[in-house]
N, CA, C and O of each residue as an XYZ file, in Angstrom:
392
protein
N       0.851     -1.177      0.000
C       0.000      0.000      0.000
C       0.887      1.227      0.000
O       1.809      1.337      0.808
N       0.611      2.138     -0.896
C       1.307      3.423     -0.927
C       0.243      4.501     -0.757
O      -0.601      4.683     -1.635
N       0.277      5.224      0.377
C      -0.770      6.209      0.626
C      -0.723      7.380     -0.350
O       0.349      7.815     -0.769
N      -1.900      7.877     -0.702
C      -1.997      9.031     -1.599
C      -1.482     10.291     -0.913
O      -0.950     11.187     -1.568
N      -1.643     10.359      0.420
C      -1.176     11.511      1.192
C      -0.249     10.996      2.293
O      -0.729     10.637      3.369
N       1.073     10.948      2.055
C       2.010     10.428      3.048
C       1.919     11.168      4.387
O       1.500     12.324      4.447
N       2.316     10.484      5.445
C       2.246     11.026      6.806
C       3.001     12.347      6.907
O       4.209     12.407      6.679
N       2.263     13.412      7.255
C       2.838     14.748      7.438
C       1.873     15.539      8.315
O       0.977     16.209      7.802
N       2.052     15.464      9.653
C       1.111     16.133     10.566
C       0.979     17.635     10.315
O      -0.099     18.193     10.522
N       2.046     18.301      9.876
C       1.976     19.736      9.618
C       0.950     20.056      8.525
O       0.348     21.130      8.524
N       0.760     19.121      7.605
C      -0.214     19.302      6.515
C      -1.526     18.564      6.787
O      -2.400     18.499      5.922
N      -1.658     18.008      7.992
C      -2.841     17.226      8.372
C      -3.035     16.028      7.438
O      -4.159     15.711      7.048
N      -1.942     15.377      7.091
C      -1.974     14.159      6.278
C      -1.499     13.010      7.153
O      -0.472     13.120      7.824
N      -2.238     11.912      7.149
C      -1.974     10.831      8.096
C      -1.625      9.506      7.427
O      -1.653      8.470      8.090
N      -1.306      9.506      6.174
C      -0.975      8.258      5.492
C      -2.236      7.449      5.236
O      -3.306      8.018      5.021
N      -2.121      6.138      5.257
C      -3.269      5.242      5.067
C      -3.397      4.341      6.289
O      -2.398      3.868      6.831
N      -4.626      4.110      6.714
C      -4.890      3.275      7.882
C      -5.718      2.077      7.447
O      -6.648      2.201      6.650
N      -5.361      0.910      7.987
C      -6.109     -0.317      7.715
C      -6.470     -0.945      9.048
O      -5.603     -1.101      9.909
N      -7.732     -1.308      9.238
C      -8.197     -1.994     10.436
C      -8.535     -3.429     10.072
O      -9.148     -3.688      9.036
N      -8.133     -4.361     10.928
C      -8.281     -5.788     10.626
C      -8.873     -6.506     11.836
O      -8.505     -6.222     12.976
N      -9.790     -7.435     11.583
C     -10.343     -8.321     12.607
C     -10.184     -9.743     12.101
O     -10.412    -10.028     10.926
N      -9.789    -10.633     13.006
C      -9.564    -12.025     12.594
C     -10.031    -12.963     13.699
O      -9.873    -12.679     14.886
N     -10.610    -14.091     13.281
C     -10.975    -15.140     14.237
C     -10.519    -16.474     13.658
O     -10.688    -16.740     12.468
N      -9.942    -17.304     14.513
C      -9.523    -18.641     14.075
C      -9.826    -19.644     15.184
O      -9.944    -19.289     16.357
N      -9.947    -20.900     14.781
C     -10.249    -21.955     15.750
C      -9.487    -23.219     15.376
O      -9.374    -23.575     14.203
N      -8.971    -23.884     16.396
C      -8.262    -25.146     16.230
C      -9.026    -26.224     16.992
O      -9.286    -26.076     18.186
N      -9.382    -27.298     16.314
C     -10.007    -28.471     16.933
C      -9.093    -29.658     16.691
O      -8.812    -30.002     15.543
N      -8.633    -30.281     17.752
C      -7.752    -31.440     17.608
C      -8.570    -32.717     17.455
O      -9.613    -32.883     18.088
N      -8.090    -33.599     16.621
C      -8.731    -34.889     16.384
C      -8.653    -35.720     17.671
O      -7.575    -35.832     18.256
N      -9.765    -36.304     18.123
C      -9.735    -37.135     19.329
C      -8.714    -38.272     19.245
O      -8.220    -38.738     20.272
N      -8.396    -38.719     18.031
C      -7.403    -39.791     17.876
C      -6.022    -39.353     18.363
O      -5.189    -40.196     18.694
N      -5.775    -38.049     18.411
C      -4.495    -37.540     18.918
C      -4.297    -37.926     20.376
O      -3.175    -38.161     20.823
N      -5.408    -37.989     21.113
C      -5.331    -38.290     22.538
C      -5.387    -39.795     22.792
O      -4.641    -40.308     23.627
N      -6.259    -40.505     22.085
C      -6.378    -41.949     22.288
C      -5.166    -42.686     21.718
O      -4.830    -43.777     22.181
N      -4.510    -42.097     20.718
C      -3.334    -42.732     20.117
C      -2.035    -42.410     20.835
O      -0.969    -42.879     20.436
N      -2.120    -41.604     21.901
C      -0.928    -41.299     22.684
C      -0.062    -40.185     22.103
O       1.075    -40.007     22.539
N      -0.569    -39.438     21.135
C       0.215    -38.351     20.537
C       0.117    -37.053     21.324
O       0.936    -36.151     21.148
N      -0.895    -36.956     22.201
C      -1.082    -35.763     23.026
C      -1.450    -36.204     24.433
O      -2.060    -37.256     24.622
N      -1.084    -35.410     25.400
C      -1.396    -35.697     26.793
C      -2.911    -35.682     27.003
O      -3.617    -34.877     26.396
N      -3.395    -36.552     27.842
C      -4.833    -36.615     28.117
C      -5.335    -35.329     28.764
O      -6.532    -35.047     28.717
N      -4.448    -34.546     29.365
C      -4.847    -33.305     30.027
C      -4.684    -32.077     29.127
O      -4.971    -30.958     29.553
N      -4.230    -32.273     27.894
C      -4.027    -31.147     26.979
C      -5.356    -30.574     26.495
O      -6.377    -31.262     26.498
N      -5.334    -29.328     26.087
C      -6.536    -28.676     25.555
C      -6.939    -29.324     24.237
O      -6.091    -29.711     23.433
N      -8.241    -29.436     24.032
C      -8.760    -30.026     22.795
C      -9.071    -28.980     21.732
O      -9.052    -29.282     20.539
N      -9.363    -27.731     22.166
C      -9.692    -26.657     21.233
C      -8.985    -25.368     21.640
O      -8.606    -25.184     22.797
N      -8.820    -24.496     20.678
C      -8.307    -23.146     20.931
C      -9.006    -22.208     19.952
O      -9.031    -22.459     18.747
N      -9.571    -21.127     20.482
C     -10.221    -20.107     19.662
C      -9.504    -18.786     19.884
O      -9.329    -18.349     21.021
N      -9.093    -18.158     18.800
C      -8.359    -16.898     18.902
C      -9.093    -15.807     18.138
O      -9.545    -16.015     17.012
N      -9.205    -14.646     18.762
C      -9.798    -13.474     18.128
C      -8.812    -12.330     18.266
O      -8.268    -12.084     19.343
N      -8.590    -11.636     17.162
C      -7.621    -10.553     17.189
C      -8.084     -9.343     16.412
O      -8.929     -9.435     15.522
N      -7.513     -8.206     16.768
C      -7.747     -6.959     16.047
C      -6.386     -6.317     15.794
O      -5.444     -6.502     16.564
N      -6.302     -5.565     14.707
C      -5.038     -4.909     14.381
C      -5.316     -3.582     13.688
O      -6.339     -3.404     13.025
N      -4.387     -2.667     13.859
C      -4.409     -1.399     13.142
C      -3.055     -1.249     12.461
O      -2.007     -1.396     13.090
N      -3.096     -0.957     11.180
C      -1.875     -0.761     10.399
C      -1.852      0.668      9.901
O      -2.855      1.172      9.396
N      -0.708      1.325     10.043
C      -0.536      2.682      9.524
C       0.560      2.638      8.477
O       1.714      2.328      8.771
N       0.178      2.952      7.256
C       1.142      3.068      6.163
C       1.519      4.545      6.102
O       0.786      5.349      5.527
N       2.655      4.903      6.691
C       3.056      6.304      6.775
C       3.434      6.855      5.401
O       3.087      7.984      5.052
N       4.141      6.048      4.639
C       4.544      6.421      3.275
C       4.928      5.136      2.546
O       4.637      4.043      3.030
N       5.564      5.252      1.414
C       5.932      4.061      0.640
C       7.021      3.230      1.321
O       7.289      2.104      0.902
N       7.650      3.776      2.368
C       8.795      3.119      2.998
C       8.525      2.567      4.398
O       9.241      1.675      4.851
N       7.506      3.081      5.090
C       7.327      2.774      6.511
C       5.900      2.306      6.793
O       4.926      2.923      6.362
N       5.804      1.177      7.541
C       4.504      0.663      7.986
C       4.610      0.315      9.466
O       5.574     -0.317      9.899
N       3.607      0.736     10.236
C       3.507      0.390     11.648
C       2.331     -0.565     11.808
O       1.280     -0.380     11.193
N       2.518     -1.587     12.639
C       1.449     -2.550     12.904
C       1.309     -2.703     14.417
O       2.292     -2.949     15.115
N       0.086     -2.557     14.915
C      -0.207     -2.813     16.322
C      -1.338     -3.820     16.358
O      -2.383     -3.601     15.747
N      -1.141     -4.934     17.076
C      -2.192     -5.954     17.111
C      -2.364     -6.528     18.516
O      -1.442     -6.533     19.332
N      -3.575     -7.007     18.764
C      -3.932     -7.657     20.021
C      -4.690     -8.929     19.675
O      -5.555     -8.925     18.799
N      -4.360    -10.030     20.374
C      -5.060    -11.296     20.147
C      -5.311    -11.978     21.482
O      -4.452    -11.994     22.363
N      -6.508    -12.542     21.611
C      -6.891    -13.295     22.812
C      -7.237    -14.709     22.389
O      -8.017    -14.914     21.459
N      -6.652    -15.688     23.077
C      -6.898    -17.094     22.775
C      -7.533    -17.762     23.990
O      -7.038    -17.646     25.111
N      -8.649    -18.469     23.744
C      -9.360    -19.201     24.793
C      -9.254    -20.687     24.475
O      -9.439    -21.103     23.331
N      -8.955    -21.479     25.495
C      -8.774    -22.928     25.330
C      -9.978    -23.679     25.868
O     -10.515    -23.329     26.919
N     -10.401    -24.703     25.154
C     -11.529    -25.555     25.543
C     -12.789    -24.751     25.836
O     -13.590    -25.145     26.684
N     -12.975    -23.629     25.146
C     -14.161    -22.776     25.275
C     -14.424    -22.329     26.712
O     -15.574    -22.096     27.084
N     -13.365    -22.207     27.528
C     -13.520    -21.819     28.927
C     -12.354    -20.918     29.328
O     -11.257    -21.398     29.614
N     -12.602    -19.613     29.345
C     -11.531    -18.656     29.673
C     -11.031    -18.812     31.103
O      -9.911    -18.403     31.410
N     -11.847    -19.399     31.987
C     -11.451    -19.581     33.384
C     -11.128    -21.038     33.700
O     -11.076    -21.411     34.872
N     -10.913    -21.861     32.693
C     -10.664    -23.291     32.875
C      -9.257    -23.586     33.355
O      -8.559    -22.709     33.863
N      -8.849    -24.850     33.184
C      -7.536    -25.281     33.674
C      -6.394    -24.558     32.969
O      -5.314    -24.401     33.538
N      -6.623    -24.122     31.747
C      -5.630    -23.308     31.041
C      -6.264    -21.945     30.781
O      -7.157    -21.838     29.940
N      -5.824    -20.905     31.481
C      -6.448    -19.594     31.313
C      -6.212    -19.016     29.927
O      -5.303    -19.420     29.203
N      -7.053    -18.069     29.589
C      -6.940    -17.399     28.288
C      -5.576    -16.712     28.180
O      -5.014    -16.250     29.173
N      -5.063    -16.656     26.958
C      -3.794    -15.975     26.697
C      -4.061    -14.679     25.936
O      -4.986    -14.594     25.128
N      -3.236    -13.678     26.208
C      -3.353    -12.373     25.556
C      -2.005    -12.026     24.950
O      -0.964    -12.234     25.573
N      -2.026    -11.499     23.739
C      -0.773    -11.115     23.077
C      -0.921     -9.718     22.478
O      -1.897     -9.426     21.787
N       0.059     -8.865     22.754
C       0.165     -7.539     22.149
C       1.427     -7.522     21.311
O       2.492     -7.931     21.773
N       1.312     -7.047     20.076
C       2.479     -7.006     19.191
C       2.528     -5.643     18.512
O       1.527     -5.152     17.989
N       3.715     -5.047     18.532
C       3.955     -3.822     17.775
C       5.095     -4.109     16.816
O       6.109     -4.692     17.198
N       4.923     -3.697     15.565
C       5.961     -3.962     14.562
C       6.163     -2.727     13.704
O       5.208     -2.052     13.320
N       7.408     -2.449     13.414
C       7.784     -1.405     12.467
C       8.413     -2.108     11.286
O       9.367     -2.870     11.443
N       7.881     -1.854     10.105
C       8.388     -2.509      8.898
C       8.911     -1.456      7.935
O       8.225     -0.479      7.633
N      10.135     -1.663      7.454
C      10.755     -0.755      6.496
C      10.844     -1.432      5.140
O      11.243     -2.593      5.037
N      10.471     -0.700      4.105
C      10.566     -1.197      2.740
C      11.600     -0.323      2.032
O      11.322      0.826      1.688
N      12.771     -0.866      1.823
C      13.864     -0.079      1.250
C      13.799      0.015     -0.264
O      14.528      0.808     -0.861
N      12.944     -0.774     -0.898
C      12.803     -0.721     -2.359
C      11.321     -0.738     -2.723
O      10.825     -1.731     -3.254
N      10.614      0.355     -2.442
C       9.170      0.355     -2.731
C       8.913      0.382     -4.237
O       9.721      0.860     -5.034
N       7.754     -0.154     -4.577
C       7.307     -0.105     -5.971
C       6.458      1.147     -6.116
O       5.368      1.224     -5.549
N       6.925      2.096     -6.843
C       6.184      3.367     -7.000
C       5.498      3.425     -8.345
O       4.830      4.412     -8.656
C-alpha cells in the first residue's frame, strides 16, 4: 500500500490506515489423545480473536499494532487460562514499488 497523502502532521496528512479483525479456531482430532500423541490433560480446542491497526506512513514505513486473545476448551477460566498477546511492529521497505 502506498498512501496518496504520506504522513505529514503539519499538513494534516496521516498516510493510510487499515483496520483488521480475525478469528480462528483449532479443533484437535480425538485420535491424537487416544493414540498417545497428546497428553490426556491437553486442551482439545483453541479459539483466537484478534484486532489490528496498520498505519502506512509512506511508501517506505509501515507500523502494525495488534492484540489477540486465545481461549482454550471454550472456557476462559478453565484449567488453562486465556492468553493475551500484544504485538507492535515497524516494517521498512527499502525498495518500494512506486
